[in-house]
N, C-alpha and C positions, 0 to 999 in steps of 0.2 A: 320711221319704221323700226330702225335699230333701237331707238329709245324705248318704244312701246314694248318690244320683245324683251329688252333687258329689264324693264319695269315689271313685266309679268313674271319673269324668272325670279326676280327678287321677292315678289309677293308669295309665289308658290313655295319658295325655299326660305321663307323668313325664319330666322332664329333669334331668340332673345339676345339683346346686346350684352356682351361681356364687359365687365368693368375693366378698365385699363390699369394694370398693375405696373407702375413705373419702376418699382423697386424689387420686383420678382419675389415678393413675400418677405423681404427683409424690413426691419424697422428702419424707416428713413433717417432716424437719428444716428444710426450706426453705419451709414453709407458714406464713404469718402467723397466729400463734396468741395472742401475748401483748400486753397493753397496756403502755404505757410504765411504768406504776406497777408492774406485776408484775415486769418485768425490773429496774427500779430496786431493788426489794426484794431480788432475787436477787444483785445485784452491789454493793449498798451505795452507790449514788450518788443524788442528788436526781433526781426524774423530769424536772424542767425541764432539768437538765444533759444527761441522756440524750436527751431530745427534740432538744436543740440539735445533738448529735452526728449525728443522723439527718435532721433536717429543716432545721437551720440557724436562725439568728435574725439580728437586725440586726447588721451588721458581723462576722458569723461564718458561714462556709460549712460545710455538713455535711461530715463526714469518713467517714461510713459510709453504706451504701445500704440503703434499705428495699425489701422485695419489691414488685413492680409492682402487686400486687393488695391492698396494705395498706389498712386502714380504721382509724378512730380507736380502736375497741375491740379490734381484732385487727391490731396494727401490726407486730409484730416476730416473727421466726422463731427457732427454736432456734439456728440458725447466727448470727443477729444477737446473741443473748444471749451466746454465747461470744466473738464479736468485741468486743462492748461490755465484757465482763469483762477482756479483754486491755488495752483502752484505759484502763479504770479503774485497773488495776494499775499501768500505766506512769505515769499522772498522779498517782494518790493515794499509792502506796507509794514511787515513785521520783522524783517531781517532774520527769518528762520534759516539756519544753515541747510544746504542741500542734503547733507548727510542725514539730517533729521527728517527732512521731507521724504527721502528715499526709505528710511526706516518705517515711517508711517504708511507709505504706500505698500511696502512689503507686508506690514501687519494686516492691512485691508485685504491684500491678495490671499494671505494665509487663512483669514477668518471669514471672509465673505466670498463664497464661490460664484461670483458673477463677474462679468468682464469689466464693468464700470460701476463699482459700488457707490462712489460719490455722486453719481448721476442717477442710477437705477433704483437706489434704495432711499427710503424716507430718512431724512436727517432731522434731528431734534437738538435744540440747545436749551438746557434747563436753567432755572434761575441761579443755580450755583456754578454756572459757566461750564458745565460738562456737555460734551457733544456725543450724541449716540446715533448709531445707525440701527434701524429696525430691520431685523432679518429673522425669518421663521418665527415671528411673534416674540422675538427676544430683543432686548436692548443690549447692544454691544458698545461699550465705552471706547471711543477712538481718541479721546483727548487726555488719557492718563499720561503721567510722566512729568509732573512739575509744571513750570511756566510754559504754557502751550497755547498760542493765540488762535487755535482752530475755531473756538467758539465765535470770535469776532469775524473770521473769514466766512464761516457758515452763515452768520447773520447777514453779512453783506451779500453773499451769494443769493440767499433766499429773498432779499429785497430786489434782486435784479433778474429773477426768473419767475415764470408762471408755471405752477404745477397742476397736474391733473391726475387721474387714476393711474396713468402709466408712468408717472414720475414727471421730470422736468420736460416741459413742452416748448417753451419759448425762452429766449434770453435777450436782455436789454443791455447792450454794450455800454461801457462807460464813455461818455462824451462830455467834454468840458463845456459848461454853459457859457453864454456870452457874458461879458462883464456887467452888462445892464440887468441881467436876470436876477430875480429874487429867489429863484429855486436853488436849493442846495445841490451840489454835484451828485451826491448819493441818491437824490430823488429825481434827477434829470434823466429822462428816458425817451429821447426823440427817435431812436433807431431800435428796430426789433429784428431778431433772427428767429425765424420759425422754419424748421426743417421741412414742413409740409406745405409751405407757400413759396412759390418761385424758386423751388429747389434749394431753399435755405439761404438765398442771397440776403444780405442785410438790406432792410427796407425802411423807408420813412414810416414811423409808427402810425398805424391806422390806415395805411395805404398799401398798394402793391407796387410802389415805385422804388426800384433798387437805388441805393445810394451811389453805386458806381455809374449808373446812367446819368444821374445829376452831375457827377464829377466829369464825365466825358463831355457833356454839353457845356459845362463851365470852361473846360480846357479848349473847347471848340469855339469859344467866344460868346456864348449865350450869357446874358446878364441874370443876376439873381431875380430881379423883378420880372423879367420875361418868363423865366421858368415858373415862378410863383403863379403868374397869370395863366400859363399853359396848363398847369396841374391843379389849378384852383386851390392852392395852398398858401400859407403865409410865408413871407420872406424868411421868417425865423426858422421855419421847417426846412427850407432850402439851405439856409446857412448851416443848420445843424448837420445835414447830410455832408456838406463840404468840410465841416470841422472833423467829422468822423473819418472822412477820406484824407485828412491832413492837408487839405487845400486851402483852408481858411483858418487863421488864428482866432482864438476866442476874443481877444481884445480888438480885433479888426471888424468884428460883427456889429 
């Protein structure tokens, strides 16, 4: 009786379903989602170094900005992840002094009035190794000033992201391939970060399976072959998730 009455009430008062806005109108790429550890895993730098870039430490001022509503467990956004990856590439792969990185970021801040120009604006690398940001239909050269490997960094970045009309949409973190693999590391992309899928958690590419779930099961005693069977994946895909989570060395796979 109660069920019928309730059903009748719902029919008479039926309203079109409203779409659920999980981000309250914000761009999900700009929502603090990741811990410092999670981003550190994705870009291959110590969490303490990453934290210093965003929060600063004694005798070192921050070079990147956190979202205004960040918390200790949800500190960094997808945009922050991409920005930190650029800084990591400049520092680690090309030995660019932090002073020069800071100068470049200040230049972008002064000339490109958006919060995340390296992420939100279109980047171009020309045949003569110049790097431009497209803003208001103008090309702004951000690679001026002598020997400046930003062109290489941008090329590497563009190989590891997927772009759409709104800019960078997904990111493929660097994961060391197993020793038996014939795929070059720069082309190896077994893990994907998509801010609109599973709240941006790193996933095994082509699936909705978070790498940290695989890690938890592995630490709990599940074998690689068992998880591969459960998820209908190859053992190599499971191994890649574990290497990303730093639970499996490349040569042990």
